[in-house]
C-alpha positions in Angstrom: 5.1 71.5 -38.6 2.1 72.7 -40.3 0.4 75.1 -38.5 -3.7 73.5 -38.5 -1.8 70.0 -37.3 -0.3 72.0 -33.8 -3.3 73.1 -33.3 -4.9 70.2 -33.6 -2.3 68.3 -31.1 -3.6 71.5 -29.0 -7.1 71.2 -28.7 -6.4 67.3 -28.2 -4.3 68.2 -25.2 -6.8 70.5 -23.9 -9.4 68.2 -24.2 -7.6 65.5 -22.3 -8.4 67.3 -18.9 -6.3 70.4 -18.7 -8.7 72.5 -19.5 -12.8 72.8 -18.5 -15.4 71.7 -21.3 -16.5 74.8 -21.0 -13.9 76.0 -22.2 -13.3 74.0 -25.5 -15.6 75.5 -27.8 -13.7 78.9 -27.1 -10.2 77.5 -28.0 -11.8 75.8 -30.8 -13.1 79.2 -32.2 -9.9 81.3 -31.2 -8.2 78.4 -33.4 -10.2 78.5 -36.4 -10.3 82.6 -36.6 -6.1 82.0 -36.2 -5.7 79.8 -39.3 -7.3 81.4 -41.3 -5.8 85.0 -40.6 -2.4 83.3 -41.5 -3.4 80.5 -43.4 -1.6 77.1 -43.1 1.5 78.1 -42.5 4.7 76.8 -40.9 4.2 77.0 -37.5 7.5 78.1 -36.8 7.7 80.6 -39.0 5.6 82.7 -37.0 7.3 86.0 -35.6 6.2 88.6 -32.8 5.6 91.0 -35.5 2.9 88.5 -37.1 1.6 88.1 -33.8 1.4 91.6 -33.3 -0.2 92.2 -36.9 -3.0 89.9 -35.4 -4.0 91.6 -32.8 -4.1 94.6 -34.7 -6.5 92.5 -37.1 -9.1 91.6 -34.1 -9.0 95.0 -32.8 -9.6 97.2 -35.9 -10.5 94.4 -38.8 -12.1 91.7 -37.3 -16.1 91.6 -37.5 -17.7 89.4 -34.4 -20.4 87.0 -35.3 -22.7 87.4 -32.7 -26.2 86.0 -31.9 -27.7 89.3 -31.4 -26.2 89.9 -34.6 -23.6 92.8 -33.0 -20.5 93.6 -34.7 -19.0 96.0 -32.8 -15.0 95.5 -31.8 -14.0 92.8 -29.2 -13.2 94.2 -25.7 -9.9 94.4 -24.5 -11.1 91.5 -21.6 -12.1 89.5 -25.2 -9.0 90.7 -26.8 -7.0 89.0 -23.3 -8.5 86.0 -23.8 -7.1 85.3 -27.0 -3.7 86.3 -25.5 -3.9 83.9 -22.7 -5.0 81.2 -25.6 -1.8 81.6 -27.6 0.4 81.7 -24.8 -0.8 78.3 -23.8 -0.6 77.0 -27.0 3.5 78.1 -27.1 3.6 76.5 -23.6 2.1 73.4 -25.0 4.3 73.1 -28.2 7.8 73.9 -26.8 7.2 70.4 -25.3 7.0 69.0 -28.4 8.4 71.2 -31.0 11.8 73.0 -30.8 10.9 76.6 -31.5 11.3 79.8 -30.2 8.7 81.5 -28.5 7.4 84.9 -30.0 4.5 84.9 -27.2 6.8 85.7 -24.8 7.7 89.1 -26.1 3.7 89.8 -27.0 2.4 92.9 -25.0 -0.5 91.7 -22.6 -3.9 94.0 -23.5 -4.5 96.2 -20.7 -8.5 96.8 -19.6 -9.9 96.9 -16.0 -12.1 94.4 -14.8 -16.0 95.3 -14.8 -16.8 97.2 -11.4 -18.0 94.7 -8.5 -21.2 95.4 -7.6 -23.2 92.5 -5.5 -26.7 92.4 -5.4 -28.6 94.4 -2.6 -31.2 92.6 -0.4 -34.4 94.5 -2.0 -32.5 92.6 -5.5 -32.3 89.2 -4.0 -36.1 89.3 -2.6 -37.3 90.6 -6.6 -34.9 87.5 -7.8 -36.8 84.9 -5.7 -39.9 86.5 -6.1 -39.4 86.1 -9.5 -38.1 82.1 -9.1 -41.8 81.5 -7.6 -44.0 84.1 -9.4 -44.5 84.9 -13.1 -47.0 87.9 -13.9 -49.5 87.3 -16.9 -50.8 90.1 -18.4 -54.8 89.3 -19.9 -56.1 90.9 -23.0 -58.4 93.2 -21.2 -54.9 94.7 -19.5 -54.8 93.0 -16.3 -52.1 91.7 -14.7 -51.9 88.8 -12.3 -49.5 86.6 -10.9 -49.5 82.8 -11.1 -46.9 80.0 -9.3 -43.7 78.6 -11.5 -43.8 75.4 -11.9 -40.1 75.2 -11.5 -40.4 77.3 -8.5 -38.5 75.2 -6.0 -35.8 74.3 -8.3 -35.0 77.8 -9.1 -35.1 78.8 -5.6 -32.7 76.2 -4.4 -30.4 76.9 -7.3 -30.7 81.0 -6.3 -30.4 80.1 -2.5 -27.7 77.8 -2.7 -25.7 80.0 -5.1 -26.3 82.7 -2.8 -25.6 81.2 0.0 -22.4 79.5 -0.8 -20.5 81.4 -3.5 -19.6 78.4 -5.1 -19.4 78.9 -9.7 -22.0 77.5 -11.5 -19.8 74.6 -12.5 -19.2 73.3 -8.7 -23.0 73.9 -8.8 -23.6 71.5 -11.6 -21.7 69.0 -10.0 -23.7 68.9 -6.8 -25.0 65.1 -5.9 -27.6 64.6 -3.4 -25.3 63.0 -1.2 -23.0 66.2 -0.7 -25.6 68.0 0.6 -26.0 67.5 4.5 -29.2 68.7 5.8 -28.6 68.2 9.4 -25.1 70.7 9.8 -25.7 72.2 6.6 -22.2 71.0 5.0 -21.6 71.0 1.3 -19.0 68.9 -0.2 -17.7 70.6 -3.2 -16.4 68.1 -5.7 -13.1 69.2 -7.7 -12.9 69.5 -10.9 -10.6 66.7 -12.5 -6.8 67.3 -10.9 -8.6 69.9 -8.6 -6.2 73.0 -10.1 -8.9 75.3 -11.5 -11.7 74.2 -9.0 -10.5 72.9 -5.5 -12.2 70.0 -3.1 -13.4 71.8 -0.1 -16.3 72.0 2.1 -18.8 75.2 2.0 -21.8 76.0 4.5 -26.0 76.3 3.6 -27.5 78.4 6.9 -30.8 77.3 7.9 -33.4 79.0 5.1 -31.5 77.5 2.3 -31.7 74.5 4.0 -35.6 74.5 4.0 -35.3 75.5 0.2 -33.0 72.7 -0.5 -35.1 70.4 1.5 -38.5 71.2 0.2 -37.5 70.5 -3.1 -35.4 67.2 -2.5 -38.9 66.0 -0.7 -40.9 67.0 -3.5 -38.6 66.0 -6.6 -36.9 63.4 -5.5 -39.3 60.3 -4.5 -36.5 57.7 -4.5 -33.8 59.3 -3.3 -30.5 58.2 -4.9 -27.4 59.7 -3.5 -25.7 59.3 -6.6 -27.9 61.4 -8.5 -27.6 65.3 -9.2 -29.2 67.5 -7.0 -30.3 69.5 -10.1 -29.4 68.1 -13.2 -28.6 71.0 -15.3 -25.8 72.3 -17.2 -23.6 76.0 -16.5 -25.1 77.2 -19.4 -28.8 76.9 -18.7 -28.0 78.3 -15.1 -26.8 81.4 -16.9 -29.7 81.7 -19.4 -32.3 80.7 -16.5 -30.7 83.5 -14.2 -30.8 85.7 -16.8 -34.6 85.2 -17.4 -35.2 85.3 -14.0 -33.7 88.9 -13.4 -35.2 90.1 -16.3 -38.5 89.2 -15.1 -37.7 90.9 -11.4 -36.2 93.9 -13.2 -33.1 93.4 -12.0 -29.8 93.8 -14.3 -26.6 91.4 -14.8 -27.7 88.9 -13.1 -25.4 85.6 -13.5 -23.8 83.4 -11.2 -20.6 85.5 -10.6 -22.5 88.1 -8.8 -23.7 85.7 -6.7 -20.6 84.5 -5.7 -19.7 88.3 -5.2 -22.8 89.1 -3.4 -21.7 86.5 -1.1 -17.8 87.2 -0.6 -18.7 90.8 0.2 -21.2 90.7 2.2 -19.7 87.8 4.3 -16.7 90.5 4.8 -19.4 93.3 5.5 -20.3 91.1 8.4 -17.4 90.7 9.8 -16.4 87.6 8.2 -12.2 87.4 7.7 -10.7 87.2 4.4 -8.7 83.7 5.4 -11.7 82.0 6.1 -13.3 83.5 3.0 -10.8 82.5 0.6 -11.0 78.6 1.9 -15.2 79.2 1.3 -14.5 80.4 -2.0 -11.7 77.7 -3.4 -8.9 80.5 -3.9 -5.9 79.4 -4.5 -4.1 82.9 -3.7 -4.8 85.2 -0.9 -4.5 87.8 -3.8 -7.8 86.7 -5.7 -9.6 87.7 -2.3 -8.4 90.3 -1.2 -9.8 92.6 -3.9 -13.2 91.5 -2.0 -12.0 92.8 1.1 -11.3 96.1 -0.7 -14.8 96.5 -1.4 -15.6 95.9 2.1 -13.6 98.5 3.4 -14.8 100.8 0.9 -18.1 100.1 2.2 -17.2 100.9 5.9 -14.9 104.2 4.9 -18.3 105.4 2.9 -20.6 104.3 6.0 -18.9 106.1 8.3 -18.7 109.4 6.1 -22.6 109.1 5.4 -23.1 108.6 9.2 -20.0 110.4 11.0 -21.8 112.0 14.0 -19.0 115.0 14.1 -19.9 115.6 10.4 -23.7 115.6 10.4 -23.9 117.7 13.3 -21.8 120.2 12.3 -19.9 120.6 15.3 
């Protein structure tokens, strides 16, 4: 089978619900790059050497086309995404084609995950302030603050992400009826079969409930329990948070960092890792334990700085 036809079938398979819609454009882009590199060969003819050459090309010769014009080499994390796509492609292909899997001999790219740094209390306050006000500079050079028209909506987004640690895609699926403002329960809808995003219940604190109530009361005069809590895409959430972070002078403001902040703060304040696993919707405890390691490190550093024996030089 021609490579183009095989990849076409894989993309159709991916669109059928196996992958998040947000991931489909990435798969299609990687597929175009593979066909451009190899040409339209027979998929059975590709060997492990061919794929090693492809990865060498990605690392050293490929010129990314980024919106900001940056053509610096791909990161190992991005190359790892290509590796995972190829593994998924061959995993699908073996169900319809009787071919050997050269991908099984491909070494996985190695890279260090970026350091997980939660927001500080001060940063969260600045982010919320940036949700509510924007600074205007007059021609005279004087500055003053004005209330932002979408302040209640943006504060609702930030407070829910911070208080629950849910993913942006899970936030997008929230309906008004999923939020119980009396007891703070929020039902998280699964994505399709629930393998990628598990159904579960998370909780809102008193302050977040007040913010959400205010938004619903002002913006939803005729409450329909099935309508989206906030009709906004995952991509729009990321753009919005980046803009708010810029105004607040807080770097790296994105949904995952709110999730990290919730998880680490939960453990710092005495929460247990098993309950946190359920709240975050992690399929394995291993995924949650990385937060536990950070929280333990915080405790060790706190003791180091506050040890009476060391500080008093006894």
